KEBA-966070 format. One line per field, with one value per residue (C-alpha): residue in one letter; x, y, z. Coordinates in steps of 0.001 Angstrom, whole numbers, plus 500000, padded with zeros to 6 digits. Last residue first. Example, Ala and Ser with C-alpha at 12.3 -4.5 7.8 and 13.67 -1.06 7.14 Angstrom:
residuo (S/A) $
c1 (513670/512300) $
c2 (498940/495500) $
c3 (507140/507800) $
END
This chain:
residuo (F/L/S/L/Q/A/K/E/K/E/P/K/L/F/L/D/T/R/L/R/L/R/T/A/N/F/G/L/R/E/A/A/M/E/F/R/R/G/I/M/W/A/Y/P/G/S/G/V/Q/R/Q/G/W/A/S/D/Y/D/K/G/G/R/T/S/R/I/L/S/V/V/H/R/L/K/D/P/H/H/T/L/L/W/D/Q/V/L/D/K/V/E/L/P/L/R/L/L/V/Y/G/A/E/R/A/G/A/A/K/A/A/D/L/I/R/E/I/E/Q/E/N/I/A/P/I/I/P/A/V/L/V/T/V/P/I/G/A/D/S/L/R/K/I/T/E/L/R/K/A/P/A/A/A/R/P/E/M/G/R/A/I/K/P/D/L/T/T/V/S/I/A/V/K/V/L/G/Q/A/A/M/P/A/L/I/D/I/D/R/Q/V/L/A/S/K/T/V/I/G/V/P/H/R/F/R/A/L/V/E/L/I/S/R/M/I/R/L/K/K/E/I/P/Q/Y/A/D/T/N/T/G/I/A/I/T/R/P/Q/Y/S/P/A/S/L/E/K/E/L/L/L/A/A/D/P/K/A/T/L/K/S/E/F/D/L/G/P/S/L/G/L/Y/A/H/S/P/R/A/F/C/Y/V/C/G/H/E/C/G/R/Y/P/N/I/S/R/D/F/S/I/D/P/S/D/N/R/T/I/I/T/R/A/K/E/I/A/V/E/T/K/F/A/P/L/E/G/L/S/G/W/G/D/D/E/A/V/R/Q/E/T/E/F/R/G/G/P/N/I/T/A/G/R/G/R/R/R/E/P/D/I/R/H/G/A/Y/A/L/P/E/V/P/A/V/R/A/S/A/S/L/T/E/G/D/H/R/R/L/P/Q/A/A/L/P/R/S/S/P/R/A/Q/Q/M) $
c1 (358201/360526/358916/355767/357372/358545/355273/353644/356265/355380/358402/360594/360207/363104/361880/364622/367614/367569/370446/372940/373204/376283/376024/378351/379757/380150/379691/381418/384516/384734/385034/387584/389623/389363/390378/393142/394305/394172/395955/398736/398975/399337/402420/403854/403690/400975/398331/394549/392719/395182/396381/393676/394437/397766/397596/400502/400915/403646/406203/408484/406326/403029/402403/406020/405307/402347/404506/407401/404650/403191/406462/407820/404898/404205/405680/404215/400531/398125/400210/402775/400213/398383/401279/401663/398247/397981/401360/400188/396761/398306/398724/397313/397535/395327/394832/393839/390204/387979/384891/381707/378336/375516/375384/372984/374446/376053/377657/379141/380233/382278/383722/384763/386398/388306/389751/390616/394472/394457/393168/396561/399549/398687/395745/392825/390655/388002/386421/383321/380141/377570/373844/370824/367728/365002/364088/365803/368958/368794/368324/370874/373662/372810/373173/376886/377343/376322/378363/381421/380749/379025/381482/382456/385957/387074/390709/390685/387094/387500/390697/389152/385697/387575/385550/387381/386997/383337/382072/378491/377531/373936/371960/369127/366779/365849/362232/361789/364878/363057/360345/362891/364984/362144/360963/364380/365418/366234/368328/370904/371758/373808/376665/379604/378487/378321/375131/374131/371431/368845/366473/362446/362062/359829/362360/365330/363501/362737/366415/367615/365303/366673/370318/369574/367951/369602/369113/370315/372351/374900/376055/377421/374950/376143/379569/382351/383616/382046/378886/376342/376686/374187/373303/372644/370036/370011/369376/368700/365397/366656/364204/366799/368961/365912/365115/368644/369034/365882/367085/370478/369353/370610/374394/376119/379720/381789/384507/384971/386059/388106/389256/391140/393340/392721/393257/391053/391412/388380/390363/392430/389508/389800/392929/390736/388715/391257/389923/392761/392000/388453/386817/383085/382207/382946/384018/381973/378454/375458/378060/376294/377808/378121/380322/379956/382085/385639/388713/388344/387692/385250/383693/380661/379159/375592/374571/374757/374707/375915/374941/376868/375971/378498/378691/380796/381627/383765/387211/388185/389017/392532/393148/395726/397631/398204/400355/401996/405400/404226/403309/403420/400789/402045/400928/401876/401900/401511/398423/397878/399014/396683/397689/398428/395727/397357/396020/393379/390325/388227/386344/388774/390462/391217/391634/394345/396624/396769/400003/401508/404914/404746/404603/407685/408270/407731/410023/409969/412661/411918/411264/412696/410441/411267/410714/410894/407496/406849/405156/401541/400017/398221/401610/403008/403694/403054/400219/400570/400848/397431/395247/394495/390809/391188/388592/389465/386981/385520/386743/383715) $
c2 (567811/570425/572932/572522/574444/577524/577683/578087/580479/582770/583333/586211/589516/591790/595329/596631/595658/598356/598881/601912/604052/606095/609783/612025/608751/609901/613591/613586/615641/613436/610318/611623/612876/609866/607659/609749/609619/605749/605637/607886/606178/602712/603922/605618/602675/600590/598283/599129/595931/593820/596673/597303/593902/592253/589872/591240/589809/589699/590785/594148/595872/595068/598254/598136/594506/595397/597938/595367/592735/595436/596550/592933/591792/594792/593656/590000/591485/588631/585455/586740/588596/585640/583757/586233/586497/582850/582758/585133/583829/580480/581958/585579/588106/591068/593869/597295/597576/600360/602000/604101/605318/606617/604839/606399/605719/609145/608292/604966/606620/609099/606508/604186/607494/608688/605026/604222/604703/601967/599518/597469/599794/598685/596678/598127/595229/596386/599924/598926/601053/601302/601165/601937/600224/602709/601019/603517/602828/599130/599647/602287/600317/597158/599368/600254/596533/595824/598298/596660/593201/590964/588125/585074/586335/588316/589097/588550/589816/592661/593923/593863/595424/598564/600072/598222/596797/597465/595778/596301/596985/596377/597563/595957/596392/599881/599197/600626/598605/595561/596220/597002/593815/591149/592483/593522/590152/589435/592517/590614/588677/591536/590167/591864/591264/592192/592121/593589/592199/593126/590797/591310/587658/587230/589481/587357/583925/585246/586473/583012/581633/583941/583122/579601/580159/576682/577844/581410/580854/578726/581877/583690/585626/584265/585819/583916/585408/588565/587753/587714/590023/589388/592716/592024/590159/588603/584656/583022/581640/579892/581048/582757/579591/577480/579845/579848/576184/575900/578734/577199/573827/573725/574457/574387/573075/574239/572353/575002/578514/576631/573868/576361/577668/577262/573428/570907/568814/570590/572566/573765/575541/578119/579539/581129/583290/586040/586442/587877/585648/586347/583148/584031/580507/580996/578155/577150/578371/579647/581750/583474/586152/587090/589703/592689/595902/594464/595470/593924/590265/588521/586048/584133/581686/581463/578537/575548/571850/571906/568994/570163/569203/568990/571265/570902/573488/572273/572460/571441/567702/566433/565801/568510/567267/563847/565564/562307/563216/562322/565989/566553/567370/568332/566480/567823/565345/565648/567988/570596/573570/572818/571536/573689/574570/577374/579978/581324/583183/580808/581276/578892/576810/573709/575947/578129/575252/574969/576453/573997/573801/577699/577585/579356/581064/584519/584447/588023/588976/590204/593836/596389/599266/602890/606386/605205/605248/607103/604822/605882/602265/602824/603463/606946/609274/612742/614647/618382/618125/616303/618823/617902/616657/613223/610430/606861/605720/602330/598964/596412) $
c3 (195753/197007/194283/196283/199322/196992/195686/199188/200223/197328/195183/196060/193899/193500/193159/195793/193537/191144/188550/189152/186016/186087/185177/183205/182090/178431/177623/174289/175543/178611/176696/174374/177394/179315/176153/175352/179194/179228/176148/177544/180985/179239/177138/180150/182541/183847/182462/182228/182757/184731/186869/189390/190847/189571/186724/185054/181306/178666/180866/180804/183586/181565/179646/178037/177435/175212/173432/172694/171313/168984/167550/167269/165419/163258/159801/160320/160574/159830/160274/162645/164517/164879/166132/168732/169818/170182/172066/174425/174955/176347/179850/180305/177523/178200/175715/177537/178703/177975/179218/178034/179146/177283/173990/171578/167958/167847/170944/169561/166433/168355/170904/168199/166235/169457/170375/166463/166749/169368/166878/165910/167065/170883/171081/172962/174097/174020/173518/175533/174605/177389/176415/178629/176975/176051/172650/170817/172563/171995/168414/167947/169859/167694/164715/166090/166425/162934/161480/163270/161789/164306/165542/163574/162336/165656/164615/160844/159897/162423/160677/157550/158916/160187/162992/165439/169030/169730/172727/173486/177016/177989/181012/182854/185943/186073/185536/182174/181264/182304/179886/176983/178020/177395/173962/173075/173055/169520/169417/171478/168287/167153/168831/170648/174121/177595/179716/183089/184950/187653/189085/188461/189333/186020/184260/185680/184533/181081/180758/181545/178846/176160/176980/176603/173096/171799/167955/167887/170999/168815/167134/170221/172367/175988/174789/176935/180058/181254/178927/181809/184948/187899/189742/193408/194826/198378/198467/201889/201216/197985/195123/193218/193106/192184/189183/187943/187888/185829/183395/183130/182298/178730/179809/176627/175755/172849/170624/167926/169240/172203/170356/167797/170368/174030/173450/175205/178490/179945/182330/179249/177815/180796/178868/176072/178363/177622/174185/171947/169077/169077/167609/167719/168339/172069/174646/177742/177381/179545/181752/184639/186834/190357/192390/190123/189457/188719/190641/194142/192802/195192/192867/192403/189768/189542/187308/189862/189577/185774/183303/180392/176747/174126/170880/167910/165659/162579/162089/158578/158048/157192/153709/153118/155879/153722/151285/150504/152070/155614/156361/160053/162645/166127/169278/172918/175529/179372/178928/181764/179911/177019/173620/170906/168265/165984/163722/166035/164768/162635/159326/157417/160068/157694/154500/156281/157116/161011/162685/165460/164303/163986/167714/169032/165512/166585/169860/170976/173404/176877/177620/180168/180465/179499/180875/184372/186488/189470/192333/193126/193364/190113/188319/187842/184821/186224/184914/184234/180531/180319/182235/185928/187174/186011/186318/185069/182305/183260/183279/182955) $
END
């Protein structure tokens, strides 16, 4: 999670510099926008009702691209709507490791692949191409679930060599997406973590996390959990078009309050910040989250890796055609003239004058409201190793 960057000098005294210290020029060279690049892939609104993406192009590893064309008899209108399908994945392990230098955790759990929330900007969308599926509408309608996650987790935590550090959940796709209400995989994972007294950090934009307060509150009392709630906008109309199956903005603020009232430390994550779409709401979101009980705050600038670029551009053409070129130009000005820069330290916050301005606005608002005055470090010293006899019996 990207946290606010500290600053000891006033706004006017700050030079415009990159994260590596290089002074920035006043403008960045940007490539032309191609708004109609994927127009042929656009899906009829009735077929994608309640979905975020407007297109469903094939993944980058596919050798063929298929585009639906009307045969003159109105046949496209007869195609079925996109329905949520869930496949079962038999995973061999459940804890994913990483050594990325610009994130605060080295291990995570992803109970699901794909996400029904349908957030058009989701940086995890390109991962669906590894399954031979589209990062577009397939990502939010063709999901996979790992029902054995809790059993695998218990086995991995029981390993004699395992050393506890905070496990992050929800950093790729949301573990509290709608199908969790029925499958309850996330809850079973929490039950294992609570039993082992293992620290966990959760990121979600779903109100469903309230269901598990009975597990999270006792863990919080032991210093074992913190929850980050992503609040992208306070405008329900923008939210409905941009993240159609996620909780409404008011529901997310209610979730912050419910968790906070239960003694569970909450971080508000203003993410992603999309230039000219929701950036004007930074201060309002922080104000509302602070009033609801959030203690810490962070932000992430919009990321457009791989296929996400085309998905967001077509979404802008559909929902905000008058802002398309302006938004894309601003995005590229924060990425050195490109659609995306994956460099460590820059992928979350960007670079250039515009990115710097957003960062300073966030920092000043967060400081004014008292966010991040203290940083909660979750405990690892309470971790309970299973008894040796039980561990041996588990081999038979």
